[in-house]
C-alpha positions as CSV (number, residue, x, y, z in Angstrom):
1,M,10.7,12.1,-14.9
2,E,9.4,14.1,-11.6
3,D,5.8,14.5,-10.9
4,D,5.6,18.0,-12.3
5,T,6.4,16.8,-15.6
6,P,3.3,17.2,-17.9
7,G,1.8,14.6,-19.9
8,S,-0.3,11.4,-19.3
9,R,0.8,9.3,-15.9
10,K,0.6,6.0,-18.1
11,R,4.3,5.3,-18.4
12,G,7.0,3.1,-16.7
13,L,4.7,1.2,-13.8
14,F,1.4,2.2,-15.4
15,C,2.3,1.7,-18.9
16,D,-0.4,0.1,-20.8
17,A,-0.8,-2.2,-23.8
18,S,-1.2,-0.3,-27.3
19,Q,-4.7,0.8,-27.8
20,E,-4.1,1.5,-31.5
21,P,-6.7,-0.2,-33.9
22,S,-3.9,-2.4,-35.4
23,A,-2.8,-3.7,-31.8
24,K,-6.2,-4.2,-30.5
25,A,-6.8,-6.4,-34.0
26,A,-3.6,-8.2,-33.1
27,R,-4.9,-9.2,-29.8
28,C,-8.2,-10.0,-30.8
29,T,-6.7,-12.4,-33.6
30,N,-3.9,-13.6,-31.4
31,A,-3.9,-17.4,-32.3
32,E,-2.6,-18.6,-28.4
33,F,-5.2,-16.3,-26.8
34,L,-7.8,-17.9,-29.3
35,A,-6.8,-21.4,-28.2
36,A,-6.9,-20.5,-24.8
37,F,-10.6,-19.1,-25.1
38,R,-11.5,-22.7,-26.4
39,A,-9.6,-24.4,-23.6
40,F,-11.0,-22.5,-20.9
41,D,-14.8,-22.4,-22.1
42,T,-15.1,-25.7,-20.9
43,D,-19.0,-25.7,-20.8
44,R,-19.0,-24.6,-24.8
45,S,-21.2,-21.4,-23.7
46,G,-19.4,-19.1,-26.0
47,F,-18.1,-17.3,-22.8
48,I,-15.9,-17.4,-20.0
49,E,-17.4,-17.2,-17.0
50,L,-15.7,-16.0,-13.7
51,A,-14.9,-19.9,-12.6
52,E,-13.1,-20.5,-16.0
53,L,-11.4,-17.1,-15.7
54,G,-9.7,-18.2,-12.3
55,S,-8.5,-21.3,-14.1
56,A,-6.9,-19.3,-16.9
57,L,-5.5,-16.9,-15.1
58,Q,-3.9,-19.5,-12.9
59,A,-2.0,-20.9,-15.9
60,V,-0.6,-17.1,-16.5
61,Q,0.5,-17.1,-12.9
62,S,2.2,-20.5,-12.8
63,S,4.0,-19.3,-16.0
64,V,5.3,-16.3,-13.9
65,E,6.3,-18.2,-11.3
66,T,7.9,-21.1,-13.1
67,N,11.1,-22.2,-11.3
68,S,10.6,-20.4,-8.4
69,P,11.4,-21.8,-5.1
70,R,7.6,-20.9,-3.9
71,S,6.0,-22.9,-7.1
72,L,8.2,-26.1,-5.9
73,L,6.4,-26.0,-2.7
74,F,2.9,-24.8,-3.4
75,Q,0.5,-23.2,-5.8
76,R,-1.8,-20.5,-4.6
77,P,-5.2,-20.1,-6.5
78,F,-5.4,-17.1,-8.4
79,Q,-7.3,-14.6,-6.1
80,F,-11.1,-14.4,-6.9
81,T,-11.0,-10.7,-6.1
82,T,-8.5,-10.3,-8.9
83,S,-10.2,-12.0,-11.2
84,C,-13.5,-10.1,-10.3
85,W,-11.7,-6.8,-11.2
86,L,-10.9,-8.3,-14.3
87,C,-14.2,-9.4,-15.5
88,A,-15.8,-5.8,-14.1
89,R,-13.0,-4.2,-16.3
90,F,-13.3,-6.1,-19.7
91,G,-16.6,-7.9,-19.4
92,D,-19.9,-7.4,-17.8
93,G,-19.2,-8.6,-14.5
94,S,-19.8,-12.3,-14.7
95,R,-18.6,-13.4,-17.7
96,L,-16.3,-12.5,-21.1
97,T,-16.9,-12.9,-24.7
98,E,-14.3,-14.2,-27.0
99,I,-13.1,-10.6,-27.8
100,Q,-13.0,-9.4,-24.2
101,F,-11.2,-12.4,-22.8
102,C,-8.6,-11.7,-25.8
103,E,-8.3,-8.0,-24.8
104,L,-8.0,-9.0,-21.0
105,L,-5.1,-11.8,-21.8
106,G,-3.5,-8.6,-23.6
107,Y,-3.8,-6.5,-20.7
108,V,-2.4,-9.5,-18.6
109,S,0.5,-10.3,-20.7
110,N,1.5,-6.7,-20.6
111,L,1.9,-6.7,-16.8
112,K,3.5,-10.0,-16.8
113,T,6.2,-8.1,-18.7
114,I,6.2,-5.3,-16.0
115,F,6.1,-7.4,-13.0
116,E,9.4,-9.5,-14.5
117,Q,11.2,-6.2,-15.1
118,I,10.3,-4.8,-11.4
119,D,11.2,-8.0,-9.8
120,L,14.9,-7.6,-9.9
121,D,15.9,-10.4,-7.8
122,H,13.8,-13.0,-9.8
123,S,12.1,-14.3,-6.5
124,C,8.7,-14.0,-8.4
125,S,7.4,-11.6,-6.0
126,I,7.8,-7.9,-5.6
127,E,9.5,-6.3,-2.2
128,C,8.9,-2.9,-1.2
129,G,12.3,-1.6,-2.6
130,E,11.7,-2.6,-5.7
131,L,8.2,-1.3,-5.7
132,H,9.3,1.9,-4.6
133,R,12.0,2.0,-7.5
134,A,9.3,1.2,-9.7
135,F,7.2,4.2,-8.6
136,Q,10.6,6.2,-8.7
137,L,11.5,5.3,-12.3
138,S,7.8,6.2,-13.4
139,G,8.2,9.5,-12.2
140,V,6.3,9.4,-9.2
141,S,8.3,11.1,-6.4
142,I,6.8,9.2,-2.8
143,G,8.5,8.0,0.2
144,E,9.1,4.5,0.8
145,D,6.7,4.8,3.6
146,V,3.9,5.7,1.2
147,V,4.8,2.7,-1.3
148,A,4.9,0.2,1.9
149,Q,1.1,1.3,2.9
150,I,0.3,0.9,-0.7
151,G,2.0,-2.9,-1.0
152,R,0.1,-3.9,2.5
153,S,-3.1,-3.0,1.1
154,F,-2.7,-5.5,-1.6
155,D,-0.6,-7.9,0.1
156,T,-3.6,-10.0,1.0
157,D,-1.3,-13.4,2.3
158,N,0.7,-11.0,4.4
159,T,3.8,-12.4,3.1
160,G,5.3,-8.6,3.0
161,T,5.6,-8.8,-0.9
162,L,3.2,-8.8,-4.0
163,E,2.6,-11.9,-5.8
164,F,1.5,-11.8,-9.5
165,D,-2.0,-11.7,-8.8
166,E,-1.7,-9.0,-6.1
167,F,0.3,-7.0,-8.4
168,V,-2.4,-7.1,-11.3
169,Q,-5.3,-6.0,-8.5
170,M,-2.9,-3.2,-7.6
171,R,-2.6,-2.3,-11.2
172,L,-6.1,-2.6,-12.2
173,E,-7.1,0.1,-9.0
174,W,-4.2,2.2,-9.9
175,D,-5.2,2.5,-13.8
176,C,-8.4,4.1,-12.1
177,Y,-6.3,6.7,-10.6
178,T,-4.3,7.6,-13.7
179,S,-7.1,7.4,-15.9
180,A,-9.1,9.7,-13.9
181,W,-5.8,12.3,-13.0
182,D,-5.4,12.2,-16.9
183,A,-9.0,12.7,-17.7
184,C,-9.2,15.8,-15.2
185,T,-5.9,17.6,-15.6
186,R,-5.8,17.2,-19.6
187,G,-1.7,16.5,-19.8
188,G,-1.2,19.3,-17.0
189,S,1.5,18.7,-13.8
190,V,-0.8,19.7,-11.2
191,I,-4.4,19.4,-10.0
192,Q,-6.4,22.1,-8.7
193,P,-9.1,22.4,-6.0
194,E,-12.1,22.4,-8.7
195,Q,-10.3,19.7,-10.8
196,L,-9.8,17.3,-7.8
197,L,-13.7,17.3,-7.2
198,S,-14.3,16.2,-10.6
199,L,-11.5,13.6,-10.0
200,L,-13.0,12.1,-6.9
201,E,-16.4,11.9,-8.5
202,E,-14.9,10.1,-11.6
203,L,-13.5,7.7,-9.4
204,K,-16.7,7.0,-7.5
205,R,-18.1,6.1,-11.3
206,T,-15.2,4.2,-12.2
207,L,-14.8,1.9,-9.3
208,E,-18.3,1.4,-9.1
209,P,-18.6,-2.0,-11.5
210,V,-15.9,-3.8,-9.5
211,G,-17.9,-2.5,-6.2
212,T,-21.0,-3.9,-7.4
213,V,-19.5,-7.2,-8.7
214,L,-17.8,-7.8,-5.2
215,V,-21.0,-7.2,-3.2
216,G,-22.7,-9.6,-5.5
217,K,-20.5,-12.0,-4.9
218,A,-20.3,-11.7,-1.4
219,E,-17.0,-10.3,-1.0
220,A,-18.1,-6.8,0.6
221,Q,-15.2,-7.5,3.2
222,I,-12.9,-7.0,0.5
223,L,-14.2,-3.5,0.1
224,M,-13.9,-2.4,3.4
225,A,-10.3,-3.9,3.9
226,Q,-9.0,-2.2,0.6
227,G,-10.7,1.1,1.1
228,L,-12.7,1.3,-2.2
229,F,-15.2,4.1,-2.5
230,Y,-17.5,3.7,-4.9
231,S,-21.4,5.4,-6.1
232,S,-23.7,3.0,-4.6
233,M,-21.7,2.6,-1.5
234,F,-23.4,6.1,-0.1
235,K,-27.0,6.3,1.3
236,V,-27.3,10.0,0.0
237,C,-25.9,10.5,-3.4
238,R,-24.2,13.5,-4.1
239,P,-20.7,15.3,-5.0
240,F,-17.8,15.6,-2.5
241,Q,-18.2,19.0,-1.0
242,P,-15.6,21.8,-2.3
243,Q,-14.5,22.0,1.2
244,T,-13.2,18.5,1.2
245,C,-10.9,18.8,-1.7
246,Q,-9.6,22.2,-0.2
247,W,-9.1,20.4,3.0
248,L,-7.2,17.6,1.2
249,I,-4.9,20.4,-0.9
250,I,-4.0,21.9,2.7
251,R,-3.1,18.5,4.0
252,F,-1.0,17.0,1.1
253,G,-0.2,20.1,-1.0
254,E,3.2,21.2,0.8
255,G,1.8,24.8,1.0
256,N,0.8,24.8,-2.6
257,L,-2.6,25.8,-4.1
258,S,-2.5,22.4,-6.2
259,L,-1.3,18.5,-6.1
260,N,1.2,17.4,-8.2
261,F,1.1,13.4,-9.0
262,G,3.0,12.3,-6.0
263,Q,1.0,14.4,-3.5
264,F,-2.1,13.1,-5.4
265,C,-0.7,9.6,-4.6
266,S,-0.2,10.1,-1.0
267,M,-3.5,11.4,-0.7
268,L,-5.0,8.6,-2.2
269,V,-3.4,6.2,0.2
270,F,-4.8,8.4,2.8
271,L,-8.6,8.4,1.7
272,K,-8.2,4.4,1.2
273,E,-7.1,4.3,5.0
274,V,-10.1,6.9,5.8
275,K,-12.4,4.6,3.8
276,T,-11.5,1.3,5.7
277,A,-11.8,3.2,8.8
278,F,-15.3,4.7,7.8
279,A,-16.3,1.3,6.5
280,R,-15.3,-0.3,9.8
281,C,-17.4,2.1,12.1
282,D,-20.5,1.9,9.9
283,T,-22.1,-1.1,11.5
284,N,-25.2,-1.3,9.9
285,G,-23.7,-0.4,6.4
286,N,-26.0,2.5,5.5
287,G,-23.2,4.6,4.1
288,S,-22.9,7.2,6.8
289,L,-22.3,7.2,10.8
290,S,-24.8,7.6,13.5
291,L,-24.0,9.4,16.9
292,D,-23.1,5.9,18.3
293,E,-21.1,5.0,15.6
294,L,-19.2,8.0,15.7
295,A,-18.5,7.6,19.2
296,N,-17.1,4.1,18.7
297,A,-15.0,5.4,15.9
298,F,-13.0,7.8,18.7
299,S,-12.9,4.6,20.6
300,S,-11.4,2.3,18.3
301,I,-8.3,5.2,18.6
302,G,-8.3,5.4,22.1
303,M,-10.4,8.3,22.7
304,Q,-13.2,7.8,25.3
305,L,-15.3,11.1,24.6
306,P,-18.2,12.2,26.3
307,T,-21.6,11.7,24.5
308,D,-22.3,15.7,24.6
309,L,-18.7,16.3,23.1
310,V,-19.2,13.4,20.4
311,M,-22.7,15.2,19.6
312,Q,-20.9,18.5,19.0
313,I,-18.3,17.3,17.1
314,G,-20.7,15.6,14.9
315,R,-22.6,18.9,14.7
316,N,-19.8,20.8,13.7
317,F,-18.9,18.2,10.4
318,D,-22.5,17.9,9.6
319,S,-22.7,20.2,6.9
320,D,-26.3,19.2,5.4
321,N,-27.7,18.7,8.7
322,S,-28.8,15.3,8.2
323,G,-28.0,14.4,11.9
324,E,-25.4,11.5,10.3
325,I,-21.9,11.8,9.0
326,E,-21.5,11.2,5.2
327,F,-18.0,9.9,4.1
328,D,-17.2,13.4,2.8
329,E,-17.7,15.1,6.1
330,F,-16.0,12.0,7.7
331,V,-12.7,12.8,5.2
332,Q,-13.0,16.6,6.5
333,M,-13.0,15.0,10.4
334,A,-10.0,12.8,9.1
335,V,-7.7,15.3,8.0
336,E,-8.5,18.0,11.0
337,W,-8.3,15.0,13.5
338,N,-5.0,13.4,11.8
339,E,-3.4,16.7,12.3
340,M,-4.3,17.2,15.8
341,L,-3.2,13.5,16.9
342,K,0.2,14.3,15.6
343,E,0.2,17.5,17.5
344,R,-0.7,15.3,20.7
345,S,1.8,12.9,19.9
346,H,4.4,16.0,19.9
347,F,2.6,17.2,23.1
348,E,2.8,14.0,25.1
349,A,6.5,13.8,24.0
350,Q,7.7,17.1,24.8
351,T,5.6,18.0,27.6
352,A,5.1,15.4,30.3
353,G,1.4,15.7,30.2
354,R,1.6,19.8,31.0
355,V,1.1,22.6,28.7
356,T,1.5,26.2,28.9
357,A,-0.8,28.7,27.3
358,A,1.8,29.8,24.6
359,M,2.5,26.1,24.1
360,L,-1.1,25.3,23.3
361,Q,-1.4,28.2,21.0
362,G,1.4,26.8,18.9
363,I,-0.1,23.3,18.9
364,I,-3.5,24.7,17.8
365,G,-1.9,26.9,15.3
366,N,-0.1,24.0,13.4
367,V,-3.5,22.4,12.8
368,R,-3.6,24.3,9.3
369,V,-7.0,22.9,8.3
370,I,-8.6,24.9,11.2
371,Y,-7.5,28.0,9.7
372,G,-7.9,26.8,6.1
373,V,-4.1,27.9,5.3
374,M,-1.8,26.6,3.0
375,A,1.5,26.9,4.8
């Protein structure tokens, strides 16, 4: 299947456990799941708390790593962040009922099967090539460089591979993306600008529970590192601007007026990187960038700009005249400057530091978002 195939994206790598009533009932009465609930509810509260959930998930991870060389050397605890994700999705963010815990174990068991299918060399970890192959077999045509970026964003221990808990966290996040895609496209093969606008708003709402949990657990640095954007991170609660979506489609649509799913995936990787940069520059954490923070953002990429020029750039993108740059305004800036920086690299490589008027015209003409052109 290719990116322009209609239908749900929940297939292959993104395949989910059956949601048929009979399947859900079977999970909630699964003797093994119920026994696990009783075993890990150590305080007999009738709930699985976050700490208890970590112990339960560690047992699942150990079963994945059985007989692997790394399991003989050490056992790394199941990531707390992944536990937070699971508790936010299946529970109230801090604990799980018996039914919720059974649903969670059904989800994790399904991911264990998928993980083992992707792990072709049985190393108990997923390498970039294996992950790229999984995306391809799931009908998602994206480059290996984009897949490598995806992998790096979840490789918290910097081993160059994804272990099971890292893979679970990747799936939890990408479940949000595929669900939002399915809801907005209604089985279509591409997404239009107005649909993309709705999708980005849906993502902010969908990611709100995990954002709230991680901030509450003093894990806000995880949100910064992984580039999540969610509703309450914004000082000004407003939807993304239509122009932001138009510029993203210009940037990733390869000359089309819409995005297929593969292009959408590449766009998400870009947005996560932009969000990471935005959070890093937003030093006071108020959800927008002041003039000084914007100047520091340019300095971080090696561009020492005069204050009056930074002010002018800020005014050009400050569409609501708030005096600060909100996230969607920063996205517009990033799209334009990303293309300009690529042209700067071309300029430095080809011109030995000097450029003619004709060459300058060509460089500026290649920055498509300046003119809002699709090709």
